C-alpha positions as CSV (number, residue, x, y, z in Angstrom):
1,X,-11.0,4.1,-9.0
2,X,-12.5,0.6,-7.5
3,X,-16.0,-0.6,-7.5
4,X,-18.7,-2.2,-4.8
5,X,-21.1,-4.4,-6.7
6,X,-23.9,-4.7,-4.2
7,X,-26.1,-8.1,-4.8
8,X,-28.5,-7.9,-1.8
9,X,-29.8,-4.5,-2.7
10,X,-33.0,-4.7,-0.7
11,X,-32.4,-1.8,1.9
12,X,-31.8,0.8,-1.5
13,X,-35.2,0.1,-3.0
14,X,-38.1,1.9,-2.3
15,X,-41.9,1.8,-3.5
16,X,-43.3,4.7,-5.7
17,X,-46.2,4.5,-3.4
18,X,-44.1,5.5,-0.6
19,X,-44.5,8.5,1.2
20,X,-41.0,11.4,1.3
21,X,-40.8,10.3,4.9
22,X,-40.8,6.1,4.3
23,X,-37.3,7.3,2.0
24,X,-35.6,9.5,4.3
25,X,-36.1,6.4,6.6
26,X,-34.4,4.4,4.2
27,X,-31.8,6.5,3.1
28,X,-30.7,6.7,7.3
29,X,-31.0,3.4,7.4
30,X,-28.6,2.1,4.5
31,X,-25.8,5.1,5.3
32,X,-26.1,6.0,1.1
33,X,-27.6,9.0,0.4
34,X,-29.6,7.4,-2.0
35,X,-32.5,5.4,-2.8
36,X,-33.9,3.5,-6.1
37,X,-37.7,3.8,-6.8
38,X,-39.0,0.4,-8.2
39,X,-42.9,0.5,-9.7
40,X,-45.7,-2.6,-9.0
41,X,-43.5,-5.1,-11.6
42,X,-40.1,-3.9,-9.6
43,X,-38.7,-2.2,-12.5
44,X,-36.6,1.1,-11.5
45,X,-38.0,4.0,-12.4
46,X,-36.0,6.9,-11.0
47,X,-33.2,7.4,-8.2
48,X,-33.7,9.8,-5.2
49,X,-30.5,11.4,-3.5
50,X,-30.6,12.8,0.2
51,X,-30.4,16.3,-1.5
52,X,-33.3,15.8,-3.7
53,X,-35.6,15.2,-0.6
54,X,-33.8,18.3,1.4
55,X,-35.0,20.2,-1.5
56,X,-38.2,19.1,-2.0
57,X,-38.6,19.7,1.9
58,X,-37.3,23.5,1.4
59,X,-39.9,24.0,-1.6
60,X,-42.9,22.9,0.8
61,X,-43.1,19.2,-0.2
62,X,-44.7,17.9,2.9
63,X,-43.2,14.2,4.6
64,X,-46.2,12.5,4.6
65,X,-46.5,13.4,0.5
66,X,-46.0,10.6,-2.0
67,X,-42.5,10.3,-3.1
68,X,-44.2,10.8,-6.9
69,X,-43.7,14.5,-6.4
70,X,-40.1,13.9,-6.4
71,X,-39.5,12.0,-9.8
72,X,-37.2,13.1,-11.6
73,X,-36.9,13.0,-15.7
74,X,-33.3,12.5,-16.1
75,X,-31.5,9.4,-14.8
76,X,-28.4,7.2,-14.7
77,X,-28.2,3.6,-15.5
78,X,-27.1,0.7,-16.7
79,X,-27.9,-2.4,-18.3
80,X,-25.8,-5.4,-17.0
81,X,-25.8,-6.9,-21.1
82,X,-24.1,-3.6,-21.9
83,X,-20.4,-3.8,-23.5
84,X,-17.3,-2.2,-21.7
85,X,-19.7,-2.2,-18.8
86,X,-16.9,-1.5,-16.3
87,X,-15.8,1.3,-18.3
88,X,-18.9,3.0,-18.5
89,X,-19.5,2.7,-14.7
90,X,-16.1,4.8,-14.3
91,X,-16.9,7.2,-16.7
92,X,-20.5,8.4,-14.9
93,X,-18.9,7.9,-11.4
94,X,-16.3,10.5,-12.7
95,X,-18.8,12.8,-14.6
96,X,-21.8,12.7,-12.1
97,X,-22.2,13.6,-8.7
98,X,-24.1,10.3,-7.9
99,X,-23.5,8.1,-4.9
100,X,-24.4,5.1,-6.0
101,X,-25.8,3.3,-9.9
102,X,-28.4,0.5,-10.7
103,X,-27.6,-2.0,-12.9
104,X,-30.5,-3.3,-14.6
105,X,-31.6,-6.4,-16.5
106,X,-33.2,-6.0,-19.7
107,X,-36.9,-6.2,-18.3
108,X,-35.9,-3.1,-16.5
109,X,-35.3,-4.6,-12.9
110,X,-32.6,-3.9,-10.8
111,X,-29.4,-6.7,-11.0
112,X,-27.3,-5.3,-8.6
113,X,-26.1,-1.8,-7.7
114,X,-22.7,-0.4,-8.1
115,X,-21.2,1.8,-5.3
116,X,-17.8,4.0,-5.9
117,X,-15.1,2.6,-3.2
118,X,-13.8,5.6,-1.4
119,X,-11.4,3.9,0.6
120,X,-8.6,4.1,-1.3
121,X,-6.5,4.9,1.5
122,X,-6.2,1.3,2.4
123,X,-7.0,0.1,-1.1
124,X,-7.9,-3.8,-1.5
125,X,-7.0,-5.5,-4.7
126,X,-6.5,-8.9,-6.5
127,X,-2.3,-9.6,-7.4
128,X,-1.1,-11.5,-10.1
129,X,2.7,-13.0,-10.4
130,X,3.1,-13.6,-13.9
131,X,5.3,-16.5,-13.9
132,X,4.9,-18.8,-17.1
133,X,8.1,-17.6,-19.3
134,X,10.9,-20.2,-19.8
135,X,13.8,-18.0,-18.6
136,X,15.7,-18.5,-21.3
137,X,18.3,-15.6,-20.8
138,X,18.8,-17.3,-17.3
139,X,20.3,-20.4,-18.6
140,X,21.8,-23.0,-17.2
141,X,19.9,-21.6,-14.3
142,X,16.3,-22.5,-15.6
143,X,16.9,-25.9,-17.9
144,X,15.6,-27.7,-14.2
145,X,13.3,-25.0,-12.5
146,X,10.9,-22.1,-13.5
147,X,13.0,-18.6,-12.9
148,X,11.0,-17.8,-10.0
149,X,12.4,-20.6,-8.2
150,X,16.1,-19.6,-8.8
151,X,17.5,-18.2,-5.6
152,X,18.4,-14.6,-4.7
153,X,21.1,-14.7,-1.3
154,X,19.8,-18.5,-1.0
155,X,16.2,-17.5,-1.3
156,X,13.5,-18.0,-4.2
157,X,12.6,-15.1,-5.8
158,X,9.1,-15.9,-5.3
159,X,9.4,-15.7,-2.0
160,X,11.2,-12.4,-2.0
161,X,7.8,-11.1,-4.2
162,X,5.4,-12.4,-2.1
163,X,7.4,-11.1,1.0
164,X,7.0,-7.3,-0.5
165,X,3.2,-7.7,-1.0
166,X,2.0,-9.5,1.9
167,X,3.1,-5.8,3.1
168,X,-0.2,-4.4,1.7
169,X,-4.1,-4.9,1.9
170,X,-5.4,-7.7,-0.6
171,X,-8.1,-9.7,-1.4
172,X,-6.7,-12.9,-3.7
173,X,-3.1,-13.9,-4.8
174,X,-2.6,-15.5,-8.3
175,X,0.2,-17.0,-10.1
176,X,0.2,-17.6,-13.0
177,X,2.6,-20.1,-14.3
178,X,3.3,-22.5,-17.7
179,X,7.0,-23.3,-17.9
180,X,7.6,-26.3,-15.1
181,X,4.1,-25.4,-13.6
182,X,4.1,-28.2,-11.1
183,X,7.4,-27.1,-9.5
184,X,6.1,-23.9,-8.6
185,X,2.6,-26.1,-7.5
186,X,5.0,-27.9,-5.5
187,X,7.0,-24.9,-3.6
188,X,3.7,-23.1,-3.0
189,X,2.5,-25.9,-0.9
190,X,5.7,-25.3,1.6
191,X,5.0,-21.3,2.2
192,X,4.4,-20.6,5.8
193,X,2.1,-17.9,4.9
194,X,0.8,-18.0,8.4
195,X,-2.6,-18.7,7.2
196,X,-2.7,-14.8,5.7
197,X,-2.8,-15.5,2.5
198,X,-4.5,-17.2,-0.6
199,X,-2.7,-18.4,-3.3
200,X,-4.2,-19.3,-6.3
201,X,-1.7,-20.9,-9.0
202,X,-3.2,-20.7,-12.8
203,X,-2.1,-23.6,-15.0
204,X,-1.4,-21.3,-18.5
205,X,-1.6,-24.8,-20.6
206,X,-0.9,-22.4,-23.8
207,X,1.7,-19.8,-23.0
208,X,0.5,-16.1,-24.1
209,X,3.2,-13.8,-23.7
210,X,3.6,-11.5,-20.7
211,X,-0.1,-9.7,-20.8
212,X,-2.0,-12.6,-22.5
213,X,-2.5,-14.6,-20.3
214,X,-4.3,-11.9,-18.4
215,X,-6.9,-13.0,-20.5
216,X,-8.0,-15.9,-17.9
217,X,-9.2,-12.9,-15.8
218,X,-11.4,-11.2,-17.8
219,X,-14.4,-12.0,-15.6
220,X,-13.4,-10.4,-12.4
221,X,-15.4,-7.7,-12.4
222,X,-15.3,-4.4,-10.5
223,X,-11.5,-4.6,-9.3
224,X,-8.3,-3.4,-9.6
225,X,-5.3,-5.9,-10.0
226,X,-1.6,-5.3,-9.5
227,X,0.6,-7.4,-12.0
228,X,4.0,-8.6,-11.4
229,X,6.3,-10.1,-13.2
230,X,8.1,-13.0,-11.8
231,X,11.4,-11.8,-12.0
232,X,11.5,-8.4,-10.3
233,X,11.0,-8.0,-6.8
234,X,8.3,-5.3,-6.3
235,X,10.2,-3.4,-3.1
236,X,8.3,-0.3,-3.2
237,X,5.5,1.4,-1.7
238,X,2.6,-0.5,-3.3
239,X,0.2,1.4,-1.2
240,X,1.2,4.8,-2.5
241,X,1.1,2.9,-6.2
242,X,-2.7,2.2,-5.8
243,X,-3.5,4.9,-3.8
244,X,-2.0,7.2,-7.0
245,X,-3.4,4.8,-9.7
246,X,-7.0,5.5,-7.7
247,X,-6.6,9.6,-7.2
248,X,-5.7,10.2,-10.9
249,X,-8.4,7.4,-12.2
250,X,-6.0,5.8,-14.7
251,X,-7.5,2.6,-16.2
252,X,-3.6,1.4,-16.3
253,X,-0.6,2.6,-14.6
254,X,2.8,0.9,-15.5
255,X,5.8,1.8,-12.7
256,X,9.0,3.3,-14.2
257,X,12.3,4.2,-13.4
258,X,14.4,6.9,-14.7
259,X,17.7,6.1,-16.2
260,X,20.8,8.4,-16.8
261,X,23.3,7.7,-19.2
262,X,26.6,9.9,-19.7
263,X,28.2,9.2,-23.3
264,X,31.9,9.2,-22.9
265,X,32.4,11.1,-26.3
266,X,31.5,14.7,-27.5
267,X,28.4,14.7,-29.6
268,X,28.5,16.4,-33.0
269,X,25.3,18.2,-34.2
270,X,25.0,20.3,-37.6
271,X,22.7,23.1,-37.5
272,X,22.3,25.1,-40.6
273,X,25.9,24.0,-41.6
274,X,27.3,25.2,-38.4
275,X,29.3,22.7,-36.4
276,X,28.8,22.1,-32.8
277,X,30.0,19.9,-30.2
278,X,27.9,18.7,-27.1
279,X,30.5,17.2,-24.9
280,X,29.6,14.1,-22.9
281,X,25.9,14.5,-22.9
282,X,23.6,12.6,-20.0
283,X,20.8,11.3,-22.0
284,X,17.4,10.4,-19.8
285,X,15.5,7.6,-20.1
286,X,12.6,5.8,-18.4
287,X,11.8,1.9,-18.4
288,X,9.6,-0.1,-17.8
289,X,10.3,-2.4,-14.3
290,X,7.5,-5.1,-14.6
291,X,5.3,-3.9,-12.3
292,X,1.4,-2.3,-13.3
293,X,-1.7,-1.5,-11.8
294,X,-5.0,-1.8,-13.8
295,X,-8.4,-1.9,-14.0
296,X,-10.2,-5.1,-15.0
297,X,-12.4,-3.6,-17.9
298,X,-9.0,-3.3,-19.7
299,X,-9.0,-6.7,-19.6
300,X,-12.2,-7.0,-22.1
301,X,-9.3,-5.9,-24.8
302,X,-7.8,-9.2,-24.5
303,X,-8.9,-12.2,-26.9
304,X,-6.8,-15.2,-25.9
305,X,-4.0,-14.6,-28.3
306,X,-0.8,-14.2,-27.9
307,X,1.0,-10.4,-26.6
308,X,3.3,-9.2,-24.4
309,X,2.7,-6.3,-22.1
310,X,4.8,-3.5,-24.3
311,X,2.7,-4.6,-27.3
312,X,-0.7,-4.5,-24.8
313,X,0.4,-0.8,-23.5
314,X,1.0,0.2,-27.3
315,X,-1.9,-1.0,-28.1
316,X,-4.4,0.6,-25.3
317,X,-2.9,3.9,-26.0
318,X,-4.9,3.9,-29.7
319,X,-7.9,3.1,-27.3
320,X,-9.5,5.4,-24.9
321,X,-7.8,3.8,-22.3
322,X,-6.4,6.6,-19.7
323,X,-2.5,5.0,-19.2
324,X,-0.5,6.8,-16.7
325,X,3.5,6.6,-15.3
326,X,4.3,5.9,-11.9
327,X,8.2,6.8,-11.4
328,X,10.1,5.3,-8.1
329,X,13.5,6.1,-8.1
330,X,14.9,2.8,-6.1
331,X,16.9,0.5,-7.6
332,X,15.3,-2.8,-8.0
333,X,16.5,-5.9,-8.2
334,X,15.4,-7.3,-11.8
335,X,16.7,-10.9,-13.2
336,X,17.0,-11.0,-16.9
337,X,20.6,-13.1,-16.5
338,X,22.6,-15.0,-14.4
339,X,24.6,-12.1,-13.2
340,X,22.0,-10.2,-11.9
341,X,21.8,-13.0,-9.1
């Protein structure tokens, strides 16, 4: 689930001295089916949804009456300094039938308002290409250049990756680089993206593994990130991946592919001292292709130390993080050695 953070929230607030008709008018204007009531000190007191007002009118409350007659005892809000704020927001939207959530300052005034982003058919997200590794398994090709600039079919791997992600709606594209950083920087300047892509190159001065470098994005709140390893061409339907992630309310989705391996021998099995032969069995495995979709608050579990993605996923599995798998059938180009080119 994505979130919309609204700092200019004036059309979503109303004084506690207002009348019911004023609240109705303001809800009609903001078109969000909700209004937040504040007192003289501009502190949040309670929220009113259009359903609350309709119910009150049925119960013979008049439109000229004060909205104080509609005050609710139970309200949902969070403080902006709360730990794991984004995770708490997600749980409230998943479990409660509310249209928006106020995030408060310490003095209980509203700092900003958060809305669920229901535009999941055309999602917008930030994309991070992990291009920091030395690519030692690709030697000697990576002796003078990073792996993402090695050519495949006469085109750099990085160009292939960018061509795939241009097919979806996204806000920003980040490249996290370390080894031969300046060569990637020079290459990006030459890429013709028709002014449709904003590429931000981040210099990972100390390499923190295939997951640890994401620590640099911890302050990017209320967003989903698509993370792509710099050695895989993500030629899949990324829109479907994002929709699947949002539909299932996953915190972290990893793209996996199923491979089947037929053993060319008969396997001996012993059950209660009775021998059986399983002739040339087929084993099925799922492997991680190096494409991930994650909610930003997952990055709160990174502490600026080196950690690779498999270890990070295993760690998240011990926490209250909902991890999902997105299975693909298509064979992707994945470059782990020169023979893959």
